[in-house]
Structures are given as C-alpha cells and as structure tokens.
N, C-alpha and C positions, 0 to 999 in steps of 0.2 A: 882804934879799930882799923884805921887806914893802914897803919904799919903792919898789922897782922895779916890783912888781906894781901898787901903788897909782898910781904915776905913769903906767903904761901904761893902766890903766883910766880915769884922768882924761883922758888924751889921746884915748882911744877915745870917751869920752863927748862931748868937745868936737867931735870929728869927726862923731859921730852927730847932734849939734845942727845942724851945718852941712848934713849930708846930708839931714836931714828936710825942709829947705826947697828942695832941688834935685830931689827925686824927684816923680813924678807921682801916686803912690798910697802908702798906708800911712804918711803923714806922722806921724800921731799915735802909731802904734806905734813908729816909729823914734825920735821925740822922747822918748817915755817910756823907751825903752831907754837913751837918753843920760842921762836923769835917774837911772835906776837905776845906770848905770855910774859916774857922778860921785858918787852917794851911797855906793856901795861903796868908791870910792877914798878917801873920807874916813873911812868906818867901819872898814875893815880895819886901818889903823895905830892907830886909837883902841882897838880891842879887842886886837889882837895885841901892841902895844907896852905896853899898860897892864898886862899880865900879867907883865912882866919886872921 
C-alpha cells in the first residue's frame, strides 16, 4: 500500500512540475507543491517500511 501511495505522489509531483510551466500565474506555488509531493513520495516508504 505504501508503494502505491508513494508512486501516485511521485507521478502527481512530476505532473505539477510540468503544470507549473504551462499556467499563467502561481507558477512558484505549483512548482513548490511538486517538490513537496516528490519529497513525500520518497519519505513515506523510508519511514513506513523502515519500521517493519
């Protein structure tokens, strides 16, 4: 389950990176949301799977 959530967050982050360059406003906020999404996608398995 953690893998599926992490993979979905990673793909959403990559999409947000792309989307930030196509919108007319709020580029920085969208790009930062992409950074947070990709960071969470790497952090969740590291913390969830490390406890097993």
